[in-house]
Structures are given as structure tokens and as C-alpha cells.
C-alpha positions in Angstrom: 19.6 66.0 -60.8 21.2 67.9 -63.7 24.6 67.6 -62.0 24.1 63.8 -61.7 23.2 63.5 -65.4 26.2 65.7 -66.3 28.5 63.5 -64.2 27.2 60.3 -65.7 27.6 61.8 -69.2 31.3 62.6 -68.5 31.9 59.2 -66.9 30.3 57.2 -69.7 33.4 57.3 -72.1 35.6 56.1 -69.3 33.3 53.2 -68.6 33.2 52.4 -72.3 37.0 52.4 -72.7 37.4 50.3 -69.5 35.1 47.7 -70.8 36.9 47.7 -74.1 40.2 47.0 -72.3 38.6 44.0 -70.6 37.7 42.4 -73.9 40.4 39.8 -74.7 41.8 39.7 -78.2 41.5 36.3 -79.8 42.8 34.6 -83.0 42.6 31.4 -84.9 45.1 28.6 -84.7 45.7 25.9 -87.3 47.0 22.5 -86.1 48.5 20.6 -89.1 49.0 16.9 -88.8 51.4 15.4 -91.4 51.1 11.6 -91.7 54.6 10.0 -92.2 56.3 6.7 -92.4 59.7 7.4 -90.9 61.0 10.2 -93.1 58.6 9.3 -96.0 55.2 10.9 -96.7 52.4 8.4 -96.0 50.2 7.2 -98.9 47.3 4.8 -98.8 48.1 1.6 -100.7 51.8 2.0 -100.6 53.8 -0.9 -99.2 55.9 -0.2 -96.1 58.1 -2.3 -93.8 57.8 -2.3 -90.0 60.5 -3.0 -87.4 59.7 -6.8 -87.6 60.3 -6.8 -91.3 56.6 -7.2 -92.3 55.6 -5.6 -95.6 52.2 -4.0 -95.2 49.9 -1.3 -96.5 46.9 0.6 -95.2 43.5 1.6 -96.6 42.4 3.5 -93.5 44.2 5.4 -90.8 42.4 7.5 -88.2 43.5 9.0 -84.9 41.4 10.8 -82.2 42.9 13.6 -80.2 41.0 15.3 -77.4 41.3 17.8 -74.4 43.5 20.2 -76.3 45.1 22.8 -74.0 47.5 25.7 -74.6 49.7 26.9 -71.8 50.8 30.5 -71.6 54.3 31.6 -70.6 52.8 32.7 -67.3 51.3 29.2 -66.8 47.7 30.3 -67.5 45.9 27.4 -69.2 43.5 27.8 -72.1 41.4 24.7 -72.6 39.8 24.5 -76.1 36.1 23.8 -75.6 34.4 20.7 -77.1 37.8 19.5 -78.0 37.4 16.1 -79.7 38.9 15.7 -83.1 39.2 12.9 -85.6 42.5 13.1 -87.6 43.1 11.3 -90.9 45.0 11.9 -94.1 43.1 14.3 -96.5 44.3 15.7 -99.8 47.5 13.7 -99.6 49.0 13.0 -96.2 47.9 16.0 -94.3 45.0 17.0 -92.0 44.3 20.6 -90.9 42.4 21.4 -87.8 41.3 25.1 -87.4 40.8 26.3 -83.8 39.0 29.6 -83.3 38.8 32.2 -80.5 42.2 31.4 -79.0 43.3 34.1 -76.6 46.2 36.1 -78.0 49.5 36.0 -76.1 52.8 34.2 -75.5 52.5 30.4 -75.1 55.1 27.9 -74.0 53.5 24.5 -74.7 50.5 22.5 -76.0 49.0 19.3 -74.7 46.3 16.8 -75.6 45.4 13.2 -75.4 45.6 10.5 -78.0 42.1 9.1 -77.6 38.7 10.3 -76.3 39.0 11.8 -72.9 36.3 11.7 -70.2 32.7 10.6 -70.1 32.3 11.2 -73.9 34.2 8.0 -74.5 31.2 6.0 -73.2 28.4 7.9 -74.9 26.7 7.5 -78.3 24.6 10.6 -78.1 27.2 12.9 -79.6 27.5 14.5 -83.1 30.5 15.9 -85.0 33.8 14.0 -84.9 32.3 11.7 -82.1 29.3 10.7 -84.2 29.2 6.9 -84.1 28.5 7.0 -87.9 32.2 7.7 -88.3 32.7 4.0 -87.6 35.1 4.8 -84.7 32.8 3.6 -81.9 32.3 0.1 -80.7 29.3 0.7 -78.5 28.3 2.7 -75.5 29.8 0.1 -73.0 33.2 -0.1 -74.7 33.7 3.4 -76.1 35.7 4.6 -79.1 38.6 3.3 -81.1 41.3 5.8 -80.4 43.6 4.7 -83.2 42.3 2.8 -86.2 44.3 1.2 -89.0 42.9 -1.2 -91.5 45.1 -2.8 -94.1 46.9 -6.0 -95.1 50.4 -7.6 -95.2 52.1 -10.4 -97.0 53.1 -13.3 -94.8 56.2 -15.5 -95.2 54.1 -17.9 -97.3 53.2 -15.2 -99.7 49.6 -14.9 -98.6 47.8 -11.6 -98.1 46.4 -11.3 -94.6 44.4 -8.5 -93.0 45.9 -6.0 -90.5 43.3 -4.8 -88.0 44.5 -2.2 -85.5 41.6 -0.9 -83.4 43.0 0.5 -80.2 40.8 1.9 -77.4 39.9 1.5 -73.7 41.0 3.8 -70.9 44.4 2.1 -70.6 45.3 3.4 -74.1 44.3 7.0 -73.5 47.8 8.6 -73.8 48.7 12.1 -72.7 50.9 14.2 -75.0 52.8 17.4 -74.1 55.0 19.5 -76.3 57.2 22.5 -75.4 57.9 25.3 -77.9 61.6 25.7 -77.7 61.4 29.4 -78.6 58.0 30.0 -77.3 55.0 30.9 -79.5 53.2 34.2 -79.9 49.6 33.8 -81.0 48.5 37.0 -82.4 45.8 38.3 -84.8 48.0 37.1 -87.7 47.9 33.6 -89.0 49.1 31.0 -86.5 50.1 27.4 -87.1 51.5 24.4 -85.3 52.6 21.3 -87.2 52.9 17.8 -86.0 54.2 14.6 -87.7 52.3 11.3 -87.1 54.8 8.5 -87.6 53.1 5.2 -88.6 56.1 3.1 -87.9 56.3 4.2 -84.2 53.0 2.4 -83.6 54.8 -0.9 -84.2 58.1 -0.4 -82.3 59.6 1.1 -79.2 59.2 -0.3 -76.7 57.3 -3.2 -78.3 58.2 -4.7 -81.6 55.0 -5.9 -83.3 55.2 -8.8 -85.7 52.2 -9.4 -87.9 53.3 -13.0 -88.5 52.5 -13.7 -84.9 49.3 -11.6 -84.7 47.7 -9.1 -87.1 44.4 -8.4 -85.3 44.7 -6.0 -82.4 41.4 -5.1 -80.6 40.5 -6.4 -77.2 43.7 -8.2 -76.4 46.9 -7.6 -74.5 48.8 -7.0 -77.8 46.5 -4.0 -78.5 47.8 -2.5 -75.2 51.3 -3.0 -76.5 50.5 -0.8 -79.4 49.0 1.7 -77.0 52.3 1.8 -75.2 54.1 2.4 -78.5 52.1 5.3 -79.6 52.4 7.0 -76.1 55.8 8.4 -77.2 57.2 9.2 -80.6 54.0 8.6 -82.6 53.2 12.3 -82.5 56.1 14.7 -83.0 56.1 18.5 -82.8 57.7 20.1 -85.9 59.4 23.3 -84.8 58.5 26.2 -87.1 
């Protein structure tokens, strides 16, 4: 009996250190989203010109991203839990999202969706960024507005008309994937990834949107055209 106790006593430190080695180091990661208009910094109330030549301004611009995943150099995937985030300009044209408990290591890419991924898109029983009180949900049968822009433009007759861009539905859930050209090491130090959101890309390439023809985009085919536009180029990775 005494030999057994002595053996366990000697073995205990090794068990302790082995368990310590199994604990994965984690860190925080800041995702910064910089709202732009081409090369300019975006500002509410400022007048901009789209590809069709319409002069317009916005008083609200919100974008959902969801299902954020980080891919390691060895192809391991870390899926950020409860990953539904409402992005909008704060303190100027930037929005900062802080992710915690990210496993440390070398990463080669990041991916997410523009929009609300999965069953959560058809639920109203969720809090946080998906809380319907954020005025981004239509109702439980039609889901969320993935991208919302409210503003106005001046038509050719000089009249001020509303611009309503409320894009949703499964067809407009757009996958985004970004490779880090030099890789990225997430360590216990501060870590940051910066993206630009380019307002003008929502109204061009491949579809030129002309507010003279239509300026209300909700449950119509033209709304899907804007979804096609923001699938590529709307979000850009800024290499550090």
C-alpha cells in the first residue's frame, strides 16, 4: 500500500505537466471594418456618386456577417462560436469586433458570410446582434435584412427621393474567403485583421444600379442584383 502511494506521489507531477501541455493557448483577435466610398472614408450625410451618376447620401448603413472561421496553415478550421455580428460605422467610419479565445497558431485565411447563416435567419427568439429590436428583421417567415442602407438621392428633376436598400433572403447570403498573403500568426500579443467595406461596390459590378429607374430594393429582382454585386469586392482584406 505504501509503495502504491509513493508511486502515485511520484507520478502526480508528470500527470500535472502532461495536462498543462494539453491546454491550448488562446488569444483575442480584433476584426476592424473600415467603411469606405471608393478611396474616401465614408460619412453619414455626405453626398456620393454611384456608377450610374446618381448623387446620394445615407443616414443608415448596416451589414451582417456570420459563421466566421479561421483556417490554420495545416488546414485545421476554428469556427468562432455564436458568430453573428452586426457591422455599422461607429466613432467615424470604423467598427471594431473583438473575438476572444482564438487558438494561438499560424493561420492562412479567414472566411465568413455576408448575411445571417443557418436556422437563426428564420428565428425571432435570439438576443444580441440578432435581436429583432435592432430593426434588421422583417419577421420569422422572411428572416433578416443582411445589408441595410437608408438614404436619399436627387433625381434629374431636382427632387429628393428615398433610397431603401434592404437585402435579405437565402439567395443573397454570400460566402467570403480571404487568404493572408504572408500568413498570420495569432499569438498572445495583440492581433488584428482589417477589412474595407466599399459602399460603391454595392451598386456596380456586375450590375449597374440606377436610382432613377428604381430606388427601393427589398423583395424584388433588383434586390438580388445588389446581392450579386456585394458578393465580390464589397468587402476587401487590407493586408497588414
